[in-house]
C-alpha positions as CSV (number, residue, x, y, z in Angstrom):
1,X,-13.3,124.6,81.6
2,X,-10.8,126.5,79.6
3,X,-10.1,129.6,81.3
4,X,-9.9,132.5,78.9
5,X,-8.4,136.4,78.8
6,X,-9.4,138.3,75.6
7,X,-7.3,141.4,74.7
8,X,-9.2,144.4,73.0
9,X,-13.3,144.8,73.9
10,X,-13.8,146.3,70.2
11,X,-15.8,144.1,67.5
12,X,-13.4,141.5,67.5
13,X,-12.9,140.9,71.3
14,X,-17.0,141.8,72.1
15,X,-18.9,140.6,69.0
16,X,-16.6,137.7,67.7
17,X,-14.5,135.9,69.8
18,X,-16.5,136.5,73.4
19,X,-19.2,134.5,72.1
20,X,-17.8,131.9,70.1
21,X,-15.9,131.3,73.5
22,X,-18.7,131.2,75.7
23,X,-20.7,129.1,73.2
24,X,-17.6,126.6,72.8
25,X,-17.8,125.9,77.0
26,X,-14.8,128.2,78.0
27,X,-14.9,130.9,80.5
28,X,-13.9,134.5,80.1
29,X,-12.4,135.5,82.9
30,X,-11.0,138.9,81.9
31,X,-10.7,141.3,78.8
32,X,-8.6,144.3,78.1
33,X,-9.6,147.7,77.3
34,X,-9.2,151.4,78.2
35,X,-11.7,153.0,76.1
36,X,-15.0,153.9,78.8
37,X,-17.6,153.0,76.7
38,X,-16.4,149.4,76.1
39,X,-15.4,149.2,80.3
40,X,-18.8,149.6,80.9
41,X,-20.1,147.3,78.2
42,X,-17.7,144.6,79.5
43,X,-18.8,144.9,83.2
44,X,-22.5,144.5,81.6
45,X,-21.5,141.7,79.7
46,X,-19.3,139.8,81.6
47,X,-20.0,140.6,85.3
48,X,-17.8,137.8,86.6
49,X,-14.7,138.6,84.3
50,X,-11.7,141.2,85.6
51,X,-11.7,144.1,83.2
52,X,-7.9,145.6,83.2
53,X,-6.4,148.4,81.1
54,X,-4.1,146.7,78.8
55,X,-2.0,143.5,78.4
56,X,1.0,144.4,80.4
57,X,-1.8,144.6,83.5
58,X,-3.4,141.5,82.4
59,X,0.4,139.6,82.2
60,X,0.8,141.2,85.7
61,X,-2.2,139.2,86.7
62,X,-2.1,136.0,84.8
63,X,-0.8,133.6,87.4
64,X,-3.8,134.8,89.9
65,X,-6.3,134.5,87.0
66,X,-5.1,131.0,86.1
67,X,-5.1,131.5,82.6
68,X,-5.2,128.8,80.1
69,X,-5.5,130.6,76.8
70,X,-5.0,134.5,75.6
71,X,-6.7,135.7,72.7
72,X,-5.6,138.6,71.1
73,X,-8.8,140.7,69.4
74,X,-6.7,144.1,69.3
75,X,-5.7,146.2,66.4
76,X,-3.8,144.4,63.6
77,X,-0.8,146.4,63.7
78,X,-0.3,145.5,67.4
79,X,-0.7,141.6,67.0
80,X,2.9,140.5,66.7
81,X,4.6,142.6,69.3
82,X,1.5,141.7,71.7
83,X,2.3,137.8,70.9
84,X,5.8,137.9,71.3
85,X,4.7,139.4,75.3
86,X,2.2,136.6,76.0
87,X,4.7,134.0,74.4
88,X,7.5,135.4,76.6
89,X,4.8,135.3,79.6
90,X,4.4,131.4,78.9
91,X,0.9,131.2,77.8
92,X,-0.8,129.7,74.8
93,X,-2.6,132.0,72.5
94,X,-4.9,132.7,69.8
95,X,-4.2,135.6,67.3
96,X,-6.7,137.0,65.3
97,X,-5.6,137.5,61.8
98,X,-3.2,138.5,60.5
99,X,-0.4,137.4,62.7
100,X,1.4,140.3,61.5
101,X,1.5,142.7,59.0
102,X,3.8,141.0,57.2
103,X,5.2,137.6,56.7
104,X,8.4,138.0,58.3
105,X,7.2,139.7,60.9
106,X,4.5,136.7,61.0
107,X,7.3,134.1,60.9
108,X,9.1,135.6,64.1
109,X,5.8,134.8,66.1
110,X,5.9,131.4,65.1
111,X,9.5,131.0,65.5
112,X,9.5,132.3,69.0
113,X,6.2,130.2,70.0
114,X,7.7,127.0,68.4
115,X,8.5,124.4,71.7
116,X,7.5,127.1,73.8
117,X,3.6,127.9,73.6
118,X,0.6,126.4,71.8
119,X,-0.2,129.0,69.0
120,X,-3.0,129.7,66.3
121,X,-4.4,132.4,64.4
122,X,-7.8,133.0,64.0
123,X,-9.1,132.3,60.4
124,X,-12.4,131.6,61.2
125,X,-13.8,131.6,57.3
126,X,-12.6,127.7,57.5
127,X,-16.0,127.3,59.6
128,X,-18.3,129.1,57.4
129,X,-20.9,127.2,55.5
130,X,-19.8,128.6,52.6
131,X,-16.0,127.6,52.5
132,X,-17.0,124.3,54.1
133,X,-19.6,123.2,51.7
134,X,-17.2,124.2,48.7
135,X,-14.5,122.3,50.4
136,X,-16.8,118.8,50.2
137,X,-17.3,119.5,46.6
138,X,-14.2,120.0,45.6
139,X,-13.0,117.1,47.8
140,X,-15.4,114.5,46.3
141,X,-14.8,115.7,42.5
142,X,-18.4,117.4,42.1
143,X,-17.0,119.8,40.0
144,X,-14.4,117.8,38.3
145,X,-10.9,119.9,37.9
146,X,-11.5,123.3,39.1
147,X,-9.8,125.9,36.7
148,X,-11.1,129.1,38.1
149,X,-12.2,130.2,41.5
150,X,-13.8,133.7,42.0
151,X,-14.4,135.0,45.8
152,X,-15.7,138.4,46.5
153,X,-16.5,140.5,49.8
154,X,-18.1,143.2,48.2
155,X,-20.0,146.3,50.5
156,X,-21.6,149.8,49.8
157,X,-19.9,151.9,52.6
158,X,-19.0,155.0,50.9
159,X,-19.2,156.9,54.4
160,X,-16.3,156.3,56.1
161,X,-16.7,155.5,60.1
162,X,-13.0,156.3,61.3
163,X,-12.4,153.2,62.6
164,X,-8.7,152.3,63.2
165,X,-8.9,149.8,59.7
166,X,-9.7,153.1,57.8
167,X,-7.2,155.9,59.3
168,X,-4.3,153.5,59.5
169,X,-1.8,153.2,56.8
170,X,-1.1,149.5,56.1
171,X,2.4,149.4,57.9
172,X,0.3,149.8,60.8
173,X,-2.4,147.3,60.0
174,X,-5.3,149.1,58.0
175,X,-7.0,148.6,54.8
176,X,-9.2,145.5,53.2
177,X,-5.9,143.7,52.1
178,X,-5.0,142.9,55.8
179,X,-8.7,142.4,56.9
180,X,-10.4,140.9,54.2
181,X,-7.8,139.1,51.8
182,X,-6.6,137.3,54.6
183,X,-9.7,135.3,55.2
184,X,-9.9,134.8,51.3
185,X,-6.4,133.8,50.9
186,X,-6.2,131.3,53.5
187,X,-9.8,130.0,51.9
188,X,-8.2,129.2,48.4
189,X,-5.3,128.1,50.0
190,X,-7.0,125.4,51.7
191,X,-9.1,124.5,48.7
192,X,-6.6,124.7,46.1
193,X,-2.8,124.7,47.8
194,X,-0.3,127.2,48.1
195,X,0.2,130.0,45.6
196,X,2.9,130.3,43.4
197,X,2.4,134.0,42.2
198,X,0.3,137.0,42.5
199,X,-0.9,140.0,40.6
200,X,-2.8,142.6,42.3
201,X,-4.6,146.0,41.7
202,X,-4.9,148.1,44.9
203,X,-6.8,151.3,45.5
204,X,-7.3,153.7,48.6
205,X,-10.4,155.9,47.3
206,X,-11.6,157.1,50.7
207,X,-9.2,155.7,53.2
208,X,-5.6,156.0,54.4
209,X,-4.7,152.4,53.3
210,X,-6.7,150.4,50.3
211,X,-10.2,150.0,50.4
212,X,-10.3,148.0,47.0
213,X,-8.1,145.6,45.9
214,X,-8.4,142.6,43.4
215,X,-6.2,139.7,43.7
216,X,-5.3,137.0,40.8
217,X,-3.6,134.2,42.3
218,X,-2.0,131.1,40.5
219,X,-1.6,127.9,42.5
220,X,0.9,125.5,42.6
221,X,-1.9,122.8,41.6
222,X,-2.6,125.1,38.3
223,X,-5.8,126.5,39.6
224,X,-6.4,130.8,39.0
225,X,-8.2,132.1,42.2
226,X,-9.6,135.7,41.5
227,X,-10.0,137.7,44.9
228,X,-11.8,141.0,45.0
229,X,-12.9,143.2,47.9
230,X,-14.4,146.7,47.6
231,X,-16.2,149.3,50.3
232,X,-17.7,150.7,47.0
233,X,-19.9,147.9,45.6
234,X,-23.1,148.9,45.7
235,X,-24.4,146.1,43.4
236,X,-21.8,143.5,44.9
237,X,-21.7,140.3,43.0
238,X,-21.7,136.5,44.3
239,X,-19.5,135.4,47.3
240,X,-18.2,132.5,44.9
241,X,-18.3,131.5,41.5
242,X,-16.4,128.3,40.9
243,X,-15.8,126.8,37.5
244,X,-14.8,123.4,37.1
245,X,-14.8,120.5,34.3
246,X,-17.5,118.8,35.5
247,X,-19.9,121.9,36.4
248,X,-20.1,125.2,38.3
249,X,-20.7,126.3,41.9
250,X,-22.0,129.9,42.5
251,X,-23.3,131.3,45.9
252,X,-24.9,135.0,46.0
253,X,-24.1,135.3,49.4
254,X,-23.4,134.2,52.9
255,X,-23.2,135.4,56.8
256,X,-25.0,137.9,56.7
257,X,-23.1,139.8,54.1
258,X,-24.7,141.0,51.0
259,X,-24.8,139.3,47.9
260,X,-25.6,140.0,44.0
261,X,-28.4,137.9,42.1
262,X,-30.8,138.3,44.6
263,X,-32.6,135.3,42.6
264,X,-30.0,133.0,43.9
265,X,-30.1,133.4,47.7
266,X,-30.2,130.1,49.5
267,X,-33.9,128.6,49.1
268,X,-33.6,127.7,53.0
269,X,-31.1,127.2,55.9
270,X,-30.5,123.5,54.8
271,X,-28.6,125.0,51.4
272,X,-25.7,126.8,50.5
273,X,-25.0,127.8,46.7
274,X,-26.3,126.1,43.5
275,X,-24.4,123.5,41.7
276,X,-24.8,124.4,37.8
277,X,-24.3,122.0,34.6
278,X,-24.9,124.2,31.6
279,X,-28.6,125.3,31.7
280,X,-29.4,122.8,34.9
281,X,-28.8,123.6,38.3
282,X,-29.4,122.3,41.5
283,X,-29.4,123.8,45.2
284,X,-26.6,122.4,47.0
285,X,-26.9,121.0,50.9
286,X,-25.1,123.2,53.0
287,X,-22.0,121.7,54.7
288,X,-23.0,121.6,58.9
289,X,-20.6,123.4,60.4
290,X,-20.4,125.5,63.9
291,X,-17.9,128.8,64.1
292,X,-17.8,128.0,67.6
293,X,-15.9,124.7,66.5
294,X,-12.7,126.9,66.3
295,X,-12.4,127.0,70.0
296,X,-13.7,123.9,70.9
297,X,-10.8,122.8,68.8
298,X,-8.5,124.7,70.7
299,X,-9.9,123.6,74.1
300,X,-9.1,120.3,73.1
301,X,-5.7,121.0,72.2
302,X,-5.0,122.1,75.6
303,X,-6.0,119.6,77.0
304,X,-2.7,117.4,75.4
305,X,0.3,117.2,78.4
306,X,2.8,118.8,75.9
307,X,3.7,121.8,73.8
308,X,4.3,119.8,70.5
309,X,1.0,117.6,70.9
310,X,-1.2,120.9,71.9
311,X,0.6,122.6,69.0
312,X,-0.3,119.5,66.6
313,X,-4.0,119.7,67.7
314,X,-4.7,123.4,67.2
315,X,-7.6,124.2,64.8
316,X,-5.3,126.5,62.4
317,X,-1.0,126.0,62.0
318,X,0.2,129.5,62.2
319,X,2.5,128.4,59.6
320,X,-0.4,128.9,57.2
321,X,-0.7,132.6,58.3
322,X,2.7,133.3,56.9
323,X,2.3,131.9,53.6
324,X,-0.9,134.2,53.2
325,X,0.9,137.2,54.5
326,X,3.8,136.6,51.8
327,X,0.9,136.4,49.1
328,X,-0.1,139.8,50.5
329,X,3.3,141.2,50.5
330,X,3.9,139.6,46.7
331,X,0.5,141.6,46.0
332,X,1.4,144.7,47.5
333,X,4.9,145.0,45.2
334,X,2.6,143.7,42.4
335,X,0.1,146.4,42.6
336,X,3.1,148.8,42.2
337,X,5.0,147.0,39.6
338,X,2.0,146.1,37.4
339,X,3.7,142.8,37.4
340,X,3.2,139.4,38.2
341,X,5.2,138.4,41.2
342,X,6.8,135.2,42.6
343,X,5.3,134.1,46.4
344,X,8.5,133.7,48.4
345,X,7.5,132.4,52.1
346,X,10.3,132.8,54.3
347,X,11.0,129.9,56.1
348,X,10.4,128.1,53.0
349,X,13.2,126.9,50.6
350,X,12.4,128.2,47.3
């Protein structure tokens, strides 16, 4: 059984990573948090786990705990710094997205880990039913040649909660671009290839960093993807609308997120979205996928006998996260200038 420590016991650590780790058959032997309420929650949820105040305390006890893996579920702005500490301690790690607040910072982490410890980034949307189903349709040519893909992550949250994502500036990890567009960019890059250029519109209406962001990405393949996120969408649009030469694919909502066009909600759990050919439409069978598969892949990767083999078996190549952040870096420039910006991924020859 893979022995895991989770750094941070907020929403990411408690509600996402720990349940998926346990479902995947891993043993959570330690968590870190200094918040008294979260300490109490961790002690209730994981009575056999050790609760430590911070990452240095955890690394001090790492050998005694016989850790196989560290998962960083901490705020985005400290991911890179904490990852460097874990790498220095010689421990395999998974970093929640984003890997850093920018591509250059993320590349430093990737370079630090190379040949020393296996590293993966928690791009969990790859294991979401809508993304997996669309990937099957694209792979089998059901839609023909895709010309445009639209993905939305729209919510109605006009009242601010005071969470760190809302109060911290972008350079410290705040805002929807690092929170949601890291998922959306990763999804469309996996579907349609690297992004060549981007145009963007960002707005900070009720938070320190942006709470609304729109990106238009042109891929090397020629596909154009439109990615929109907003906290002020009382009438959210469909999660996906993908247009191809042989038909279109539309998904209203998924994974408990609200979706527009209630009449187009999936008819049952066995379907995900609709295939349109002119006036005809048919429900699309869902691609079987399990979010816990991410950690099942990680556990199997850690069974490899050398770092290179383990790294190659990880479910997400951390270099993918560097390109995704390069897209977001270019988007910030595009939003300031109003121009289309070329995406320059550090570590990749132009």
